[in-house]
C-alpha positions in Angstrom: 5.2 26.7 -31.2 3.9 25.2 -27.9 1.5 23.0 -29.8 4.4 21.7 -32.0 6.5 20.9 -28.9 3.6 19.0 -27.4 3.2 17.0 -30.6 6.9 16.2 -30.7 6.8 15.0 -27.0 3.7 12.9 -27.7 5.4 11.3 -30.7 8.5 10.5 -28.7 6.3 9.1 -25.9 4.4 6.8 -28.3 7.7 5.7 -29.9 9.1 4.8 -26.5 6.0 2.9 -25.6 6.1 0.8 -28.8 9.8 0.4 -28.3 9.2 -1.1 -24.9 6.6 -3.5 -26.5 9.2 -4.4 -29.1 11.9 -5.0 -26.5 9.6 -7.1 -24.3 7.0 -8.9 -26.5 3.6 -9.8 -24.9 3.5 -13.3 -23.6 0.2 -14.8 -24.9 -2.0 -16.6 -22.4 -2.3 -20.4 -22.5 -4.9 -22.7 -20.8 -4.2 -26.1 -19.5 -6.7 -28.5 -17.9 -4.9 -29.9 -14.8 -7.3 -30.6 -11.9 -10.7 -31.9 -11.0 -13.6 -29.4 -11.1 -14.8 -28.2 -7.7 -18.0 -26.3 -8.5 -19.2 -25.5 -4.9 -15.9 -24.5 -3.2 -15.8 -21.2 -1.2 -12.4 -20.7 -2.7 -13.0 -20.5 -6.4 -9.4 -20.2 -7.5 -6.0 -18.7 -6.9 -3.5 -16.4 -8.5 0.2 -17.1 -8.9 2.6 -14.2 -9.4 5.7 -15.1 -11.4 8.6 -12.8 -10.4 10.6 -12.9 -13.6 14.3 -12.2 -13.5 15.5 -8.7 -12.5 15.8 -6.5 -15.6 13.7 -8.8 -17.8 10.3 -7.0 -17.2 8.7 -10.5 -17.2 6.6 -10.5 -14.1 3.4 -12.3 -15.1 0.2 -13.5 -13.4 -1.3 -16.9 -13.7 -4.7 -18.2 -12.5 -6.1 -21.5 -11.4 -9.9 -21.9 -11.6 -11.3 -24.5 -9.2 -14.7 -24.5 -11.0 -13.2 -25.6 -14.3 -9.9 -27.2 -13.3 -8.1 -25.0 -15.8 -4.8 -23.3 -15.2 -4.3 -20.1 -17.3 -0.8 -18.6 -17.8 -0.4 -14.9 -18.1 -3.9 -13.6 -17.7 -2.8 -10.1 -17.0 -1.7 -9.4 -20.6 -4.9 -10.7 -22.0 -7.1 -8.8 -19.6 -5.1 -5.5 -20.0 -3.9 -5.3 -23.6 -3.4 -1.6 -23.4 -1.1 -1.7 -20.4 2.5 -1.3 -21.6 5.2 -3.7 -20.6 3.1 -6.3 -18.8 3.2 -6.3 -15.0 6.8 -5.0 -14.8 10.2 -5.9 -13.3 10.2 -8.5 -10.4 6.9 -9.4 -8.9 7.7 -9.5 -5.1 4.3 -10.0 -3.4 0.6 -10.7 -4.1 -2.4 -10.3 -1.9 -6.2 -10.0 -2.1 -8.0 -7.5 0.1 -11.7 -7.0 -0.3 -12.5 -6.9 -4.0 -9.0 -5.9 -5.1 -5.8 -7.8 -6.0 -2.5 -6.2 -5.2 0.8 -7.1 -6.8 4.0 -5.5 -5.5 6.4 -5.0 -8.4 9.8 -4.4 -6.7 12.1 -3.0 -9.4 9.3 -1.2 -11.2 8.7 0.7 -8.0 5.0 0.3 -7.9 2.0 -1.6 -6.4 -0.3 -2.7 -9.2 -4.0 -2.8 -8.2 -6.5 -5.0 -10.0 -10.0 -6.2 -9.8 -9.8 -9.5 -7.8 -12.3 -11.4 -10.0 -11.1 -10.2 -13.4 -7.4 -9.0 -12.9 -8.4 -5.8 -14.7 -6.1 -2.9 -14.0 -7.7 -0.4 -11.6 -4.7 1.8 -10.7 -1.2 1.8 -9.2 0.8 3.4 -6.5 4.5 4.4 -6.9 6.7 3.3 -4.1 10.5 3.0 -4.5 12.0 -0.5 -4.2 8.7 -1.8 -2.7 8.8 -5.3 -1.1 5.7 -6.7 0.7 2.2 -5.7 1.5 -0.4 -6.3 4.3 -3.8 -4.8 5.2 -5.8 -3.5 8.1 -9.0 -1.5 8.5 -9.2 -0.4 4.9 -5.6 0.5 4.6 -2.7 -1.2 2.8 0.8 -1.2 4.3 3.8 -1.6 2.0 7.4 -2.0 3.0 10.0 -0.1 1.0 13.8 -0.2 0.9 13.5 3.5 0.0 16.7 3.6 -2.0 17.9 2.0 -5.2 19.0 -1.6 -5.6 22.5 -1.3 -4.3 24.5 -3.6 -2.1 27.0 -1.8 0.1 28.2 -2.6 3.7 28.0 1.1 4.5 24.5 1.6 3.0 22.9 4.1 5.3 19.4 4.4 3.7 16.8 3.3 6.2 13.6 1.8 4.9 10.0 2.8 5.5 6.4 1.6 5.5 3.8 3.4 3.5 0.1 3.5 4.4 -2.2 3.5 1.4 -6.0 4.2 1.3 -7.5 1.2 -0.5 -10.3 3.3 -2.0 -8.4 6.3 -3.3 -5.0 4.6 -3.8 -3.4 7.6 -2.1 -0.4 7.3 0.2 -1.6 8.7 3.6 1.4 8.3 5.9 4.9 6.9 6.0 7.1 5.8 8.9 10.8 5.0 9.0 11.8 1.6 10.1 15.1 -0.4 9.9 17.4 -1.3 7.0 15.8 -3.1 4.0 12.4 -4.0 5.5 10.7 -7.2 4.3 7.5 -8.9 5.3 5.0 -7.3 7.7 1.8 -8.1 9.5 -0.7 -6.5 11.9 -1.5 -7.8 15.4 -3.6 -5.9 18.0 -3.3 -2.6 16.2 0.4 -2.9 15.9 2.4 -3.4 12.7 5.4 -5.7 12.8 8.1 -5.4 10.2 11.1 -7.6 9.6 14.3 -5.6 8.9 16.9 -7.5 6.9 19.7 -5.1 6.2 20.4 -7.3 3.2 22.2 -4.6 1.3 24.6 -4.1 4.2 26.3 -7.5 4.3 28.1 -8.3 6.5 26.5 -5.6 8.7 22.9 -7.0 8.6 20.0 -5.5 10.5 18.6 -7.8 13.2 15.4 -6.2 14.4 11.7 -6.3 14.0 10.1 -2.8 14.1 6.9 -2.4 16.0 4.7 0.5 14.8 1.6 1.8 16.6 -1.0 2.1 13.8 -2.9 4.9 15.5 0.0 7.3 15.7 2.0 5.6 12.9 5.2 5.9 14.9 7.8 3.2 15.5 7.5 2.4 19.2 10.0 -0.3 19.5 12.7 -2.4 17.7 12.9 -6.0 18.9 16.3 -7.6 18.6 15.9 -11.0 17.0 18.6 -12.2 14.6 20.5 -11.1 11.5 19.0 -10.9 8.0 15.3 -11.3 8.8 12.8 -11.9 6.0 9.5 -13.8 6.3 7.1 -12.7 9.0 3.6 -14.1 9.8 1.2 -14.2 12.7 -0.7 -17.2 14.2 -4.1 -17.2 15.9 -2.7 -16.9 19.4 -0.9 -13.5 19.3 2.5 -14.8 18.3 4.5 -13.5 15.3 6.9 -15.9 13.6 9.9 -14.4 11.7 12.6 -16.1 9.7 16.2 -15.2 9.8 18.3 -16.2 6.7 21.6 -16.2 8.6 24.8 -15.3 6.9 25.2 -18.4 4.6 28.5 -19.1 6.4 28.4 -19.9 10.2 25.0 -18.6 11.2 22.2 -20.8 9.9 18.7 -19.8 9.1 16.1 -20.2 11.9 12.5 -19.4 12.7 11.9 -17.1 15.7 8.8 -16.5 17.8 7.8 -13.0 19.1 5.3 -12.5 22.0 3.2 -9.6 20.8 1.7 -9.0 24.2 5.1 -7.7 25.6 6.9 -7.4 22.2 9.9 -9.5 23.1 11.7 -12.5 21.5 10.0 -15.5 23.0 11.7 -18.6 21.5 13.0 -20.2 18.3 12.2 -23.5 16.6 15.8 -24.3 15.7 14.8 -25.3 12.2 16.1 -24.1 8.8 13.6 -22.0 6.9 13.5 -20.2 3.5 9.7 -19.8 3.3 6.8 -20.8 5.4 3.0 -20.5 5.7 0.7 -21.0 8.7 -2.6 -22.7 8.5 -4.4 -23.3 11.9 -1.9 -24.8 14.3 0.4 -26.0 11.5 3.4 -24.3 9.9 4.6 -25.7 6.5 8.2 -24.8 6.1 10.7 -25.5 3.3 14.4 -24.6 3.4 17.0 -24.3 0.6 20.0 -23.5 2.8 23.1 -22.7 0.8 26.4 -22.7 2.7 29.5 -20.9 1.2 31.9 -23.0 3.3 30.6 -26.3 1.9 29.4 -25.1 -1.5 26.2 -27.2 -0.9 22.5 -26.6 -0.6 20.4 -28.6 1.9 16.7 -28.9 1.1 14.0 -29.8 3.6 10.2 -29.8 3.8 9.0 -29.6 7.4 5.6 -29.7 9.1 5.5 -28.2 12.6 2.7 -28.2 15.2 3.0 -24.7 16.6 1.2 -25.2 19.9 4.0 -27.5 21.2 6.7 -26.7 18.6 6.8 -30.4 17.6 8.4 -31.1 14.2 5.9 -33.6 12.8 8.0 -34.4 9.8 10.9 -33.0 7.7 9.4 -34.5 4.6 5.8 -33.3 4.1 6.1 -34.4 0.5 5.5 -38.1 0.8 6.0 -39.4 -2.7 8.8 -39.0 -5.3 7.7 -35.4 -6.2 10.4 -34.2 -3.8 13.1 -35.6 -6.1 11.5 -33.9 -9.1 11.8 -30.4 -7.5 15.1 -28.8 -8.2 14.7 -25.4 -6.4 11.5 -24.9 -4.3 10.4 -21.3 -4.0 6.7 -20.5 -3.7 4.6 -22.1 -1.0 0.9 -22.0 -0.1 -1.7 -24.2 1.6 -5.4 -24.0 0.7 -6.9 -23.2 4.2 -10.1 -25.2 3.4 -8.9 -28.3 1.6 -5.3 -28.3 3.0 -3.9 -29.0 -0.5 -0.3 -28.0 -0.6 1.1 -25.9 -3.4 4.8 -25.6 -4.0 6.7 -24.2 -7.0 10.0 -25.0 -8.6 12.0 -22.2 -10.2 14.5 -24.7 -11.7 17.5 -22.5 -12.8 15.6 -19.2 -12.5 15.8 -18.4 -16.2 13.3 -20.8 -17.7 9.6 -21.3 -17.0 9.0 -23.0 -13.6 6.6 -25.6 -12.4 3.7 -25.7 -9.9 2.9 -28.9 -7.9 -0.4 -29.5 -6.2 -0.2 -32.0 -3.4 -2.9 -33.7 -1.4 -3.0 -33.0 2.4 -1.0 -36.2 2.9 1.7 -34.9 0.6 1.1 -36.9 -2.6 1.1 -35.3 -6.1 -2.4 -34.5 -7.5 -1.2 -32.5 -10.6 1.5 -30.3 -11.9 1.7 -27.5 -14.5 4.3 -25.2 -16.2 4.2 -21.6 -15.0 6.0 -18.4 -15.9 9.5 -17.6 -14.9 10.2 -17.8 -11.1 6.7 -18.7 -9.8 6.6 -17.3 -6.3 3.5 -15.7 -4.7 -0.1 -17.0 -4.2 -3.4 -15.4 -3.4 -6.6 -17.5 -2.9 -9.8 -16.0 -4.3 -13.0 -16.5 -2.4 -16.6 -16.3 -3.8 
């Protein structure tokens, strides 16, 4: 009788798996020659994670090969034909650490772990409503909203950060932080986490949590601004964190935290949706929507961090800026200073990736998956 029950359960499981395949057909990979071959580059390529719309199970992984100049769409499905349902529902972050590639899949509640050179599945870690990932001393740190996707001004579920062993893929420790934590980074043995409180509109969180890694306890919350999101460190011990504002009267801005004394140091007074730091430069774009005016203002700024000088508000210097409808993903090759920016268009059709020269002129462009968003450069 027990054997019969097992067989029934197995049959139902198999039927469910194939039903999922039927509901979400595999997107076949395609190769497109787009760039010049660079055979001796230390950076041999980069991955691009396409988020896919929530509920569509269409997060996909693309790869650009500097050696061949070929852009390949959806390499994960081809490399892992036996993994059901592709990468999952909403790809929210992508990083390489050591020999492994980590994709944070938000609504599928997991961190997918792959071989960095082949994208072959190695394992996964279940974390509810996971958001972003960073690394330090053989450990991965993942921010989590902890609860389900649910907007509510009285939402009282605090988020947390999970510490993962990058060898065993086991969760070692967790620590509670603020509401709906987003990007995070490590500076001087402390972990900094941007708390958004995005589910609690209009009662946003406005703090950056500071976690002592040794004890894995929150030692401070730094008041910064409402609705925090992006958070990155420079080479001088400063942490930069973006505030999205409230889309009405409080605009977005980029704030600077002094990590030596863990206090708010300054702000750049510049709109920001996403940014990346390379050397002393911050590349920033903003798609700032305002409910009062019903309009979106788009800018592409380049800032010299050492003196906070805004070099330009148009780092795209040809007509490519007019071609981009909705900028979203942003990355800069740290060696060549090529600028990569994605266009998600209307969020429901395949997007585009633009490669710009260091002086902001178009080198090539290519069609991506849906909502192209997160980059990870692969070294030799």
